[in-house]
N, C-alpha and C positions, 0 to 999 in steps of 0.2 A: 519722420526722424525711422533712420535703416534699424535693420536688424543688428550689423556689426555697431552702429552707435550706443545701439541700446546694450548690446552683449558687453562691451567698454567702459559704458557706463555704473554696468553693475559688477564690472572686475573692481572698477576701481571702487565702489561704496563698501563692498566686500572687506578690499584691505584698509580702510577707512573704520570698519567697522571692528574688523578683528584688531588695530592700532585702539580705538575705545576699549575695546572689553580689556589690552593690557593695561590700560592706562586704570580704570576701574579697579585691577586685581591689584595693581601697585598700590595704588590709594588706602584700599581695605589692609592690605599685608600691613601699609605705613601706621594707618592707626589701629592696627592689631598689636603691632610693635609699639606705640606709645601707650596704650592702655597696660601693655607690659612692665613698662618702668613707670610708668607711676604708680604701678600697683608694688615692683618693686622698691619705689622711696617711701609709700607708707608701711613697709614692712621695714625697711631702715629707722623707719620713725620709730615703731613700736616698739625694733628690736633697742634703741637708744633710751629709749626712754626707760625699759624697762633696768637697762644696764646702769644710767643716774639713779634710780632709785636701789639697784642692790650693792651699787658702790656707797652710798650713804651708810650703810650699817657692817661694809664688808671688811672682813679683818684683811690681815696683810697675807695671809695664807690665799686667802678669797682674791686680791685684789692681783696678787700673782696667776692665779690659776685665770682670771678675768683677761688678762693681757696675754698669755699661754692662746686661750683659746681667739683670741681676736688677730693677732701678731701671727701665729705661727700656720700660716696657707702659705700655698704655693711655692713662690722665690721669696718669699721674705718667711723672715723667721729671725725667732729672741731664743738663746742660751742662756739660761740661769744657773750661773754655777756660785759656790758658797764665795770665792773672793771675788767673782766676775763676771757682769751681767752684758750680751754680746747682744746687736739686733746688726739685722742683714734685713734691708727695704731697700727694693728694686726700685729707681727712681724713672725707667724709662722699659719701652715693650718689648720683650724679647725679640732680639733679631741677631745678626752677626756681631754686633760689639753693644754689649748691657751693659751698663755704668751701674754701678750698685754702693752706696754710703752704707758702708760699716761702723758702726759706733762700738766701744770698747767702755767701759767705768774709765771717766777719765783719758782718752785718747780718743782719736779718730783718724779714721785713716780709711784710703779711699781703694777701692778695688774693680776691676776692669774684667 
């Protein structure tokens, strides 16, 4: 085998090694992402269980506060007034045209 052939083979192996290293890094990142999601799900399950326990003994005011804490995040929101309750929930990811459904006590109207 010639020196040039060995150099060529070394170059090919170097490129393949770099590709394998990138693949391993990608897999590690995916595993970490999955572990994070599992932890998020467990946290949500714990929070939901605590919320169920709180709702069993919650007063009307407590329930209102719980709804506000859950729904009034980001693009969604609840407006609780003395004569009207309105909830706005984003149904699609925010982009050029986001569609939201707005509910008011006793009525249903769409907003784009």
